[in-house]
C-alpha positions in Angstrom: 11.1 -28.8 -3.5 12.2 -32.0 -1.8 12.4 -32.2 2.0 16.0 -33.5 1.8 17.3 -30.6 -0.3 19.6 -28.1 1.5 17.5 -25.3 0.2 14.3 -26.7 1.7 16.1 -27.3 5.1 17.4 -23.7 5.0 14.0 -22.2 4.1 12.3 -24.2 6.9 15.0 -23.1 9.4 14.6 -19.4 8.4 10.8 -19.6 8.8 11.1 -21.2 12.2 13.6 -18.6 13.3 11.5 -15.7 12.0 8.4 -17.0 13.8 10.3 -17.7 17.0 11.9 -14.2 17.0 8.5 -12.5 16.3 7.1 -14.4 19.3 10.1 -13.2 21.4 11.1 -16.8 22.3 14.5 -18.2 22.7 15.7 -21.4 21.1 15.7 -23.0 24.5 12.1 -22.0 25.2 10.9 -23.5 21.9 13.0 -26.6 22.3 11.6 -27.2 25.8 8.0 -26.6 24.7 8.6 -29.0 21.7 10.2 -31.6 24.1 13.4 -31.8 22.1 17.1 -31.3 22.8 18.1 -27.6 22.6 21.1 -28.4 20.4 19.0 -30.4 18.0 16.5 -27.6 17.7 19.3 -25.2 16.9 20.6 -27.5 14.2 17.1 -27.6 12.6 16.7 -23.8 12.8 20.1 -23.4 11.0 18.9 -25.7 8.3 21.7 -28.2 8.8 19.6 -31.4 9.2 16.5 -32.9 7.7 14.0 -33.7 10.4 10.8 -35.6 10.6 7.4 -34.1 10.0 6.6 -35.2 13.5 9.4 -33.0 14.9 8.3 -30.1 12.7 4.8 -30.5 14.0 6.1 -30.3 17.6 8.0 -27.1 16.7 4.9 -25.6 15.1 2.8 -26.5 18.2 5.5 -24.9 20.4 5.4 -21.8 18.3 1.6 -21.7 18.3 1.3 -21.9 14.5 0.0 -24.3 12.0 2.7 -26.5 10.5 2.0 -25.1 7.1 3.5 -21.8 8.3 6.9 -23.4 8.4 6.6 -26.0 5.6 4.9 -24.4 2.7 6.6 -22.0 0.3 
């Protein structure tokens, strides 16, 4: 599955949201830990934008998981 495909973006967003909710974190908390704009984080989580692997790594770090938890299917 290509990173630019809508399905990939949606799947990554769903994984991020599930991990975030399991950790009882808000979008704002994760965005702050990842050093990114809260609105941009929300757009990523909704699967509306393709983001860089570097941003996904920052999100994974903020969630305390390996990046493969949010990028592999």
